[in-house]
C-alpha positions in Angstrom: 0.0 0.0 0.0 1.4 3.4 -0.9 2.2 6.0 1.7 -0.5 8.4 0.4 -3.1 5.7 0.8 -2.0 5.0 4.3 -2.3 8.7 5.3 -5.8 8.9 3.7 -6.9 5.8 5.4 -5.8 7.0 8.8 -7.5 10.4 8.4 -10.7 8.7 7.2 -10.7 6.4 10.2 -10.5 9.4 12.5 -13.5 11.0 10.7 -15.6 7.9 11.0 -14.9 7.5 14.7 -15.7 11.2 15.3 -18.9 11.0 13.4 -20.2 8.1 15.5 -19.2 9.8 18.7 -21.0 13.1 18.1 -24.7 13.8 18.4 -26.8 15.1 15.5 -26.2 18.7 14.4 -28.2 21.4 16.3 -30.8 23.7 14.8 -29.8 26.2 12.1 -30.2 29.2 14.3 -27.6 28.0 16.7 -24.0 26.9 16.2 -21.6 24.5 17.7 -18.0 23.8 18.5 -16.4 20.3 18.0 -12.9 19.0 17.9 -10.3 16.4 18.5 -7.8 16.3 21.3 -4.5 14.5 20.7 -0.9 14.5 22.0 2.0 16.0 20.1 2.6 12.6 18.6 -1.0 12.4 17.3 -2.4 9.9 19.8 -6.1 10.7 20.7 -6.5 11.6 24.3 -9.5 10.2 26.2 -10.7 11.8 29.4 -9.4 15.3 28.8 -11.6 18.0 30.5 -12.9 20.5 28.0 -14.4 23.7 29.5 -16.5 26.2 27.6 -16.6 29.8 28.8 -18.7 32.8 27.5 -17.2 36.2 26.7 -17.3 37.1 30.4 -15.2 34.1 31.4 -18.2 32.4 33.0 -18.2 28.6 32.8 -21.1 27.3 30.6 -20.4 23.6 30.0 -17.9 21.0 30.8 -17.4 17.7 28.8 -14.9 14.8 28.8 -13.4 13.7 25.5 -14.3 10.3 24.1 -12.1 7.3 23.3 -11.3 9.0 20.0 -10.4 12.3 21.7 -13.5 14.0 20.4 -15.7 16.6 22.2 -18.7 18.6 21.1 -20.7 21.6 22.3 -24.0 21.8 20.5 -26.9 24.3 20.3 -24.7 27.3 21.2 -26.0 30.9 20.8 -24.0 32.7 18.2 -21.4 34.6 20.2 -17.7 34.6 21.1 -16.5 31.7 23.4 -13.4 30.5 25.1 -12.2 26.8 25.2 -9.8 25.4 27.8 -8.6 21.8 27.6 -6.7 20.1 30.4 -5.3 16.6 31.1 -2.9 15.2 33.6 0.8 15.3 32.5 0.1 17.9 29.8 0.1 21.7 29.8 -3.4 23.1 29.5 -4.4 24.6 26.2 -6.6 27.7 26.0 -8.1 29.5 23.0 -10.1 32.7 23.2 -12.3 34.5 20.7 -13.8 31.4 19.1 -16.7 32.7 17.0 -19.8 30.6 16.7 -22.0 31.4 13.7 -25.6 30.5 13.2 -26.0 27.1 11.5 -22.2 26.5 11.5 -19.8 24.2 13.3 -16.3 25.5 14.4 -13.9 22.6 14.1 -10.9 22.6 16.5 -7.7 20.7 16.5 -6.2 20.5 20.0 -2.5 19.6 20.5 -1.5 18.8 24.1 2.1 18.8 25.0 4.4 19.0 28.1 5.9 22.3 26.9 3.6 24.1 24.5 -0.1 23.2 24.0 -2.2 24.8 21.4 -5.6 24.9 19.8 -6.2 25.6 16.1 -9.4 26.5 14.3 -9.1 24.3 11.3 -12.5 24.9 9.6 -16.0 26.2 9.9 -18.5 24.0 8.2 -22.4 24.0 7.9 -23.9 22.3 10.9 -26.6 20.5 8.9 -24.1 18.9 6.5 -22.6 15.5 7.1 -19.3 15.4 9.0 -18.2 13.1 6.3 -18.1 15.9 3.7 -15.0 16.1 1.5 -14.1 19.4 3.0 -14.0 18.0 6.6 -12.1 15.0 5.4 -9.5 17.1 3.6 -9.0 19.3 6.7 -8.5 16.4 9.0 -6.1 14.6 6.6 -4.0 17.8 6.2 -3.8 18.3 10.0 -0.7 17.0 11.7 -2.6 15.8 14.8 -4.9 13.5 12.8 -2.2 11.5 11.0 -1.0 9.1 13.6 0.3 6.6 11.1 2.7 8.9 9.4 3.8 10.4 12.7 4.4 7.1 14.5 6.2 5.6 11.5 8.5 8.3 10.1 10.4 5.7 8.1 7.3 5.5 5.8 7.5 9.2 5.0 8.7 10.0 1.5 12.4 10.8 1.1 13.2 14.5 1.5 9.8 15.3 3.2 9.9 17.3 6.4 7.6 16.7 9.4 4.6 19.1 9.5 5.2 22.3 11.5 3.0 22.3 14.6 1.2 25.5 15.6 2.8 25.2 19.1 6.2 26.0 17.7 5.1 29.2 16.0 6.6 32.4 17.2 3.4 34.4 16.8 -0.2 33.4 16.2 -3.7 34.7 16.7 -2.5 38.3 15.8 -5.2 40.9 15.6 -5.1 44.7 15.5 -7.1 47.9 15.0 -6.3 51.5 13.9 -9.0 54.1 14.7 -9.4 57.7 13.8 -12.2 59.6 15.7 -13.4 63.0 16.6 -16.4 65.0 17.8 -17.7 67.0 20.7 -15.6 66.3 23.8 -18.4 67.5 26.1 -17.9 69.2 29.4 -15.5 66.3 30.0 -14.3 65.1 33.4 -16.6 62.1 33.2 -16.7 62.1 29.4 -13.9 59.5 28.8 -11.9 61.7 26.5 -10.9 60.4 23.1 -7.6 61.9 21.9 -8.2 61.3 18.2 -5.9 58.7 16.7 -5.6 55.3 18.4 -4.1 51.8 17.7 -4.3 48.4 19.4 -2.4 45.2 18.7 -2.8 41.7 20.3 -0.8 38.6 19.6 0.1 35.3 21.1 3.7 33.9 20.9 5.2 30.6 21.9 1.8 29.1 22.6 0.8 30.5 26.0 2.2 34.0 26.0 -0.2 36.9 25.2 1.0 40.4 24.4 -1.2 43.5 23.8 -0.1 47.0 22.9 -2.2 50.1 22.4 -1.8 53.8 22.2 -3.8 57.0 21.8 -2.3 60.2 20.4 -3.9 63.6 19.9 -4.3 67.1 21.2 -6.2 68.5 24.1 -9.1 70.5 22.7 -8.6 73.4 25.1 -4.8 73.8 25.5 -4.0 72.7 22.0 -1.0 70.7 23.3 -0.1 67.1 22.7 -1.8 64.4 24.7 -0.6 60.8 24.6 -1.4 57.5 26.4 0.2 54.1 25.9 -0.6 50.7 27.3 1.1 47.3 27.2 0.0 44.0 28.7 1.7 40.6 29.1 -0.2 37.5 30.2 1.1 33.9 30.6 -1.1 30.8 30.7 -0.1 28.1 33.3 -1.4 24.7 34.3 -4.2 24.8 36.9 -5.9 27.9 35.4 -3.5 30.5 36.6 -2.9 33.3 34.1 -0.8 36.1 35.7 -0.9 39.4 33.8 1.2 42.6 34.0 0.0 45.9 32.7 1.9 49.2 32.2 0.0 52.4 31.3 1.6 55.8 30.9 -0.3 59.1 30.2 0.7 62.7 29.6 -1.4 65.7 29.2 -1.0 69.5 29.4 -3.5 71.3 31.7 -4.4 74.9 30.6 -3.9 77.6 33.1 -6.6 80.1 32.5 -6.6 83.7 33.8 -7.4 84.3 37.4 -6.5 80.7 38.4 -5.1 82.1 41.7 -4.9 78.7 43.3 -1.9 77.8 41.1 -0.3 81.2 40.7 -0.1 83.4 37.7 0.4 81.1 34.8 -0.3 81.3 31.1 -1.3 78.5 28.7 2.2 78.5 27.3 3.6 77.5 30.7 0.9 75.1 31.6 2.0 72.3 33.9 1.9 68.7 32.6 -0.2 66.0 34.1 1.6 62.6 34.0 0.5 59.3 35.3 2.3 55.9 35.5 0.2 52.8 36.4 1.6 49.3 36.9 -1.0 46.6 37.5 -0.6 43.0 38.4 -3.5 40.7 37.9 -4.1 36.9 38.2 -6.9 34.4 38.7 -7.0 30.9 40.1 -9.7 28.3 40.2 -9.9 27.1 43.8 -12.5 24.4 42.9 -14.5 23.5 39.9 -17.1 26.0 41.0 -15.0 28.7 42.8 -12.8 31.2 40.9 -10.8 34.0 42.5 -9.6 37.0 40.5 -7.2 39.4 42.2 -4.6 42.0 41.6 -3.3 45.4 42.6 -2.1 48.6 40.9 0.6 51.0 41.8 -0.1 54.5 40.5 2.1 57.5 40.4 0.6 60.9 39.4 2.7 63.9 38.8 1.1 67.4 38.6 2.6 70.2 40.6 3.3 67.5 43.1 4.0 63.8 43.2 1.3 61.4 44.5 1.8 57.6 44.8 -0.9 55.2 45.9 -1.5 51.4 46.1 -4.8 49.9 45.1 -5.6 46.2 45.6 -8.8 44.6 44.3 -10.3 41.1 44.1 -13.5 39.3 43.1 -14.7 35.8 44.1 -17.1 34.0 41.8 -19.1 30.9 42.9 -20.9 29.1 40.1 -23.5 27.1 41.9 -24.8 25.4 38.8 -28.2 25.6 37.0 -27.3 29.1 35.9 -26.7 30.5 39.3 -23.7 32.7 40.0 -22.6 34.5 43.2 -19.9 37.2 43.2 -18.2 39.2 45.9 -15.7 42.0 45.2 -13.5 44.6 46.8 -11.8 47.5 44.9 -9.9 50.6 45.9 -8.7 53.5 43.9 -10.5 53.8 40.6 -12.7 50.9 39.5 -10.4 48.3 37.9 -11.1 48.0 34.2 -10.1 44.3 34.4 -13.1 43.4 36.5 -15.8 45.5 34.8 -18.7 43.5 33.6 -18.8 44.2 29.9 -21.8 44.0 27.6 -21.6 42.3 24.2 -21.6 45.7 22.5 -18.3 46.8 24.2 -16.4 45.9 21.0 -14.0 43.3 22.3 -10.7 43.4 24.1 -9.1 45.9 21.6 -11.9 48.4 22.0 -11.7 47.9 25.8 -8.0 48.7 25.8 -8.6 51.9 24.0 -11.3 52.9 26.4 -9.0 52.2 29.3 -6.4 54.6 27.8 -8.8 57.5 28.2 -9.3 56.9 31.9 -7.0 59.7 33.1 -6.8 60.3 36.8 -9.5 62.6 38.1 -7.4 65.3 39.6 -8.7 68.3 41.6 -7.4 70.9 44.1 -8.1 71.2 47.8 -6.3 73.7 50.0 -4.0 74.5 47.0 -2.8 71.0 47.0 -3.4 68.4 44.2 -5.7 65.6 45.1 -6.9 62.4 43.2 -10.4 61.0 43.5 -10.3 57.6 45.1 -12.8 55.1 46.4 -13.2 52.0 48.4 -16.0 49.7 47.4 -17.4 46.4 48.7 -19.9 44.7 46.5 -22.0 41.5 46.4 -24.0 40.2 43.5 -26.2 37.3 42.4 -27.2 36.3 38.9 -29.6 33.5 37.8 -29.8 32.5 34.1 -32.4 30.1 32.8 -33.1 29.7 29.1 -33.0 33.1 27.4 -33.7 35.1 30.5 -31.5 36.2 33.4 -32.1 38.0 36.7 -29.5 39.8 38.7 -29.2 41.8 41.9 -26.2 43.5 43.5 -25.6 45.7 46.5 -22.6 47.9 47.5 -21.1 50.0 50.2 -18.7 52.7 48.9 -16.5 55.5 50.3 -15.3 58.3 48.0 -12.7 60.9 48.8 -11.8 64.0 46.8 -14.9 63.7 44.7 -14.4 65.6 41.4 -17.3 67.5 39.9 -17.3 69.5 36.6 -18.3 73.2 36.7 -19.4 75.3 33.7 -19.4 79.0 34.1 -17.1 79.0 37.1 -15.7 82.4 35.9 -18.6 83.9 37.8 -17.0 83.1 41.1 -15.3 86.0 42.8 -12.4 83.6 43.6 -11.2 80.7 41.5 -9.0 79.3 44.3 -9.3 75.4 44.5 -10.7 75.3 41.0 -8.7 73.4 38.3 -9.1 74.1 34.6 -10.4 71.0 32.8 -7.8 69.7 30.3 -10.4 68.8 27.6 -12.9 71.6 27.6 -13.6 75.1 28.9 -15.1 73.9 32.1 -13.5 73.6 35.6 -12.9 70.8 38.1 -14.2 71.2 41.6 -13.3 69.1 44.7 -16.6 68.2 46.4 -14.9 66.5 49.4 -15.8 63.0 50.6 -19.0 61.0 51.2 -20.2 57.5 51.8 -23.0 55.7 50.0 -25.0 52.5 50.0 -27.0 51.2 47.0 -28.3 48.3 45.1 -29.5 47.4 41.6 -31.9 44.8 40.3 -32.0 43.9 36.6 -33.6 41.5 34.1 -32.3 40.5 30.7 -34.3 38.9 28.0 -32.9 37.6 24.7 -35.3 37.6 21.8 -33.9 35.2 19.3 -30.3 35.5 18.2 -30.3 39.2 17.2 -32.1 41.2 19.9 -31.6 41.7 23.6 -33.8 43.6 26.0 -32.8 44.6 29.5 -34.1 46.8 32.3 -33.0 47.7 35.8 -34.0 49.6 38.9 -31.3 51.1 41.1 -31.0 53.2 44.2 -27.7 55.0 44.9 -26.2 57.3 47.5 -25.0 60.6 45.9 -24.3 64.3 46.6 -26.7 67.1 45.7 -26.8 70.9 46.2 -29.5 72.9 48.0 -30.9 75.0 45.2 -32.8 77.2 47.7 -29.5 78.2 49.4 -28.3 81.8 49.2 -26.2 82.7 46.2 -22.6 81.5 46.7 -19.5 83.5 46.0 -16.6 81.1 46.4 -15.9 77.3 46.0 -15.8 77.1 49.8 -19.4 78.4 50.0 -20.5 76.0 47.3 -19.0 73.1 49.2 -20.9 74.2 52.3 -24.3 73.8 50.5 -23.6 70.2 49.4 -25.4 67.4 51.1 -26.0 63.6 50.8 -29.0 62.3 49.0 -30.6 59.2 47.5 -31.1 58.8 43.8 -33.5 56.3 42.3 -33.3 55.3 38.6 -35.0 53.1 36.1 -33.0 52.0 33.0 -34.2 50.3 29.8 -31.8 49.0 27.2 -32.2 47.6 23.7 -29.3 46.0 21.9 -28.7 43.6 19.0 -27.4 43.0 15.5 -29.2 43.8 12.3 -29.1 40.4 10.4 -28.9 41.9 6.9 -26.4 44.8 7.4 -24.4 43.4 10.4 -25.0 46.7 12.3 -24.4 46.4 16.0 -26.5 48.8 18.1 -27.3 49.6 21.7 -29.7 52.2 22.9 -30.6 53.0 26.5 -32.6 55.6 28.5 -32.3 56.2 32.2 -35.0 58.0 34.2 -33.3 59.3 37.3 -33.2 62.1 39.9 -31.6 64.9 37.9 -30.4 66.8 41.0 -27.5 64.4 41.7 -23.9 65.6 41.4 -22.1 62.3 41.1 -22.4 59.6 38.3 -24.0 56.3 39.2 -21.9 53.6 40.9 -19.8 51.5 38.6 -20.7 47.8 39.3 -18.2 45.0 39.2 -20.9 42.3 39.4 -23.5 43.6 36.9 -23.3 44.4 33.2 -25.7 47.3 33.3 -23.4 50.4 33.2 -25.7 52.9 31.5 -25.5 56.7 32.3 -28.4 59.0 32.7 -30.5 60.2 29.8 -30.6 58.9 26.2 -27.5 57.0 24.9 -26.9 55.4 21.6 -24.0 53.3 20.3 -23.7 52.1 16.7 -21.0 50.0 15.0 -21.4 49.6 11.3 -19.2 47.3 9.1 -18.2 48.9 5.8 -17.4 46.9 2.7 -13.7 47.0 2.1 -12.0 46.1 -1.2 -8.4 46.8 -0.3 -5.5 44.4 -0.6 -5.0 43.9 3.1 -7.0 41.4 5.1 -9.4 43.0 7.5 -12.5 45.1 7.5 -13.6 48.7 8.1 -16.0 49.8 10.8 -17.8 53.1 11.4 -18.7 53.9 15.0 -21.0 56.5 16.7 -21.2 57.0 20.4 -23.8 59.5 21.6 -24.0 60.0 25.3 -26.8 61.9 27.2 -28.2 63.3 23.9 -30.9 65.4 25.8 -28.2 67.0 28.0 -30.1 65.9 31.2 -28.8 66.1 34.7 -27.2 69.6 34.6 -27.7 71.3 37.9 -27.9 75.1 37.9 -26.9 77.2 40.9 -26.8 80.9 41.6 -23.7 82.9 42.5 -23.3 86.5 43.5 -22.2 87.4 40.0 -24.2 85.0 37.8 -25.1 81.3 37.4 -23.0 78.1 37.2 -23.8 74.6 36.0 -22.8 71.4 37.8 -22.3 68.8 35.1 -22.1 65.1 36.4 -22.9 63.5 33.0 -22.0 65.7 30.0 -23.4 65.3 26.6 -20.9 63.9 24.1 -21.2 63.2 20.4 -18.4 61.2 18.8 -17.8 59.3 15.6 -14.9 57.3 14.3 -13.6 55.0 11.6 -11.7 51.9 12.4 -9.7 49.4 10.4 -9.7 46.0 12.1 -7.5 43.1 11.1 
């Protein structure tokens, strides 16, 4: 028998075994993930644990490979998933961003080794077609892990042929990137997540289990006209047992305009404006204590330089208990700013690259108190519960939070007789005011209903502690008098949200409206155990793929982010020389064009 016939026979046998081991294909509106697990020598591995996670790293299913090393996850909602394969004596293999399409099967080839394990997406085939299709056979035959005869008997290989190159020995794999140009109304900033204009992000995996991400944002501050930059790099390593330590380094630089009469900082012009610099180093890791208990933890060391040097240490952690039957309990603690690594993201967040770019814009919220520079910080304890059954899920979370040096945006602050302890905002013509410190307690209850594969409805009721100002108080003349009229209050809000994907155009959209007490000075609490993170008023996000006929592999995407379109929540107050506006949630209108590859 010829060598070619031996190889074809071996691949065909693997296909036949796999087809008998798998259940029938699911419905056309759902998708699936199936694959083969083998050692580096091509021997199928029985009893390997294959775990399926959703985009939030929540465990969905767990299966064991068959005698042929096969596994199958059927009837999956089209989305992005993560697969983790582990077996004693082998290094675990992990693959993120596995796309499941309606009516399609994603075929995986898992290579387990003692040094570098890997997972390859070898094909995407129709779910209702036979697994014995010629396309599936050809893919399996051409895969090195499904040719045990040729691998075990190298003497049968043709003279001069070289062994197939395994994906685990590749220097770089799973590389993706994005370049984005954007602009628009920067709003009254402070809480507007400033977008500097030109951004890039790159993610790659090298030597199997090492993940590297780089991103940057370069532009000009709209008010000072000076350069503003931010760069971020992240390195993560996958280890056996589920540990995946990650190191992040973020640097930011921004010139702050010194407007006339800024007496708190001396007599300065815009040409001699001081520079705000921040350096943040974050360590993050997670470990699975049991099959149902996962602990995510980390800490950041931040250094802020602006007229003075401030250094602070911020630990955080979150415990997740997956009880089963769709029930998840979470407990978290965070200090400093809310850690972006633990934020519960919605499916419209745009993926890890978009999240990296959003994190770059999170400049420290700096203010002045007693002519000294201060940074807003918080300490937050939170507990949450979520129950998912079928297409519906319920959630409830409660928190206790302490905030110091709360920063509030002021518009029209020139009407004050004294601008002492007021800091010009770097991104607009408004000012930053230090409202002091306060404590708050709150909770949120939410329900999420999926309507088919393309539409999602959600609603939530929340009650938060916040600050407000007595509008019946006498006219104020200085920031100190303004601080004296502030008091604690409760804010109730009801939020509705509609999101989904247009099946014909591929447009991803999300629209929300929040009814809330508009006399609140501080934004709503940022939850670490709930995906509902909607601001007050009317908000719209749109991501539209654009046909691209260039020579490079990739696609174009137009984005529009419209926040607080009705400009709600602005709180007017009287001063001895006019009126000012307290702006907790500014209106922002932004658009951009991204090239994603």
